[in-house]
N, C-alpha and C positions, 0 to 999 in steps of 0.2 A: 741406435738411435741417437742421433745428433745432441749434446748439451746445449742448453740457451745459454747464451752468450752473460758474461758475467755484468752487474750493474754496480759494482765496485772496483775499485781498483787491484790489478791482477799481479803477481808476482810472473818471473819471465822463466819459470818451470814450465814444462812442456810447450817449446817452441822450437819448429823443427823447418829444414830448409828440403825445400822441395823441385821435383825437375818436372815440367810438363812434356812427357813424350812424345814426339810424333805429330806437334800441336803447329796448325800452321795461320792461326789465328791466335788474336786476344783468346786467355780462359776464360769459360763461362764457371759456374760453381759446379755442373755437372761434369766439368774436366778433372776436378780436383779429385774423384773418385779412378781418375787414371790413371794420377800423377803418382811419381814414385821418392820414398823418399831418398837422397842422396846420401849424404854422411848426417852422423849425430853434429850438433856444433857446441861452443862452449861460448859463442858470442856472435855479435853481426852487429854490421856498421848502421849509420842512420839510414833509413829510406824514405831520403828528400835532404832538401838544402835550403838557404836562405837564400832570395831573389836576390840580385843585384841592385846597389840604391843607386838610382840616379838624378844628377842635378839636374834640376827643373828652375832653378834661381833665375830669376830676373834681375834689372839693373832698377825696377820701382819697389822689389821686394826689402824688406825690412831682415826679415827672417832668412836662412835658407829653407828651400823647399826641395824635397825628395820624393821621385816616384821609384814602384817596383819595377824592375827592370828583368830580365831573364833569369830564372831558376839556376842558382850552382847545382849540379850533380854527377858527386862524386862515385865511381865503383862501391861497391859492396861489398866490404871486406868480412868475411868469416872465420872464426877461426872453429878447429876441431882438434881431436887428439889425433897425433899422427899411429895410423895404422895398414901395413903395406897395401893388405886389399883395398881399403878405401883410396890409397892413391892409384892404384890401378885403376879403381872406376872413376877417378875423378880426372886420368889422364884421356878415359875413353869421351868422358862428357865434354873437357876444352877439346881435341879434335872434333867438334861439330857445328863450332865455327860462332858467329857472332846473332845466329835467327833465333836460340833458343829458348824458351819461356822459364822463368823461375819464379819461386813463390816462400815466402817465410810464411808456415803457417802457425797460429798461436790458439793451442786451445788440443784438449784431449778429452775423449769420450771418460765415463768410469770405470773403465777396462784399459785404459792405458793407450787407445789406437787415436792414432792424430784424425783430428775433426776442422780445425778454424775456427771452433764454435766463438774462437773470440776474437778472431779476423783472420784471413788471408790479404797478404801485401802479395802482388804480382808482377813483376819486369819482364822486360826483354834485354839479352845482349849472351856475352859471350863470358866464358870461364878459363880461369888461368888459376893456376896453384904453385906454391912454393913449402918447401918442409922449413920450419924455422929451424936457427943456428939453438944449441943446446949449452946446459949449463949442470952443474953441479945440482942433484937434488929436486930436479924437476922433470915434467912428463914433457914428453917429445910432442911437441904439436906441429899442423898446417895452418898456414894462411891460406883462403881461399879467394881469389876476388873476382866478383861477376862486373860487369860492364854493363851501362846503364843506356839502353839503345831507344828505351819508352821509360817515361820515371815510373815508379814504381806507384801502386794504385790500389786501394782497398776490393778486392773483388766482391760484389752485391752477391748477396742470400740468392738459393735459389728462389723459384717464387712458388 
């Protein structure tokens, strides 16, 4: 059973990175049951961005006027610990191209199963990755970069 969404602020614990395998259209809540966790993540980037600010000031105006333009949308960067098997999996996912669907799922059931009860943000894009440089007394890390062919959106709950 899925836990109820939190009604107070939540910590980032129980946040997961998912891939919707073999999906040809945008995902639905039912599709999450068939999605697979990619790798355990340590961080993820912004799931959106600010719009460009367009100057709409005329010569009659005493103050500058602006309107929102196109929303800026950077690729979403995630960080994971380097594990050789994870890099093999990422290489396979990278070869799939730009038409794949991805998700950040927030929340897990009482038994620790990811269920996204605090929200699932999904988007379409292509995955690439690289192993980060190292230094003394640090954990090896991988940076995962997923392009954004669509803007991340909150997946509606199942009816």
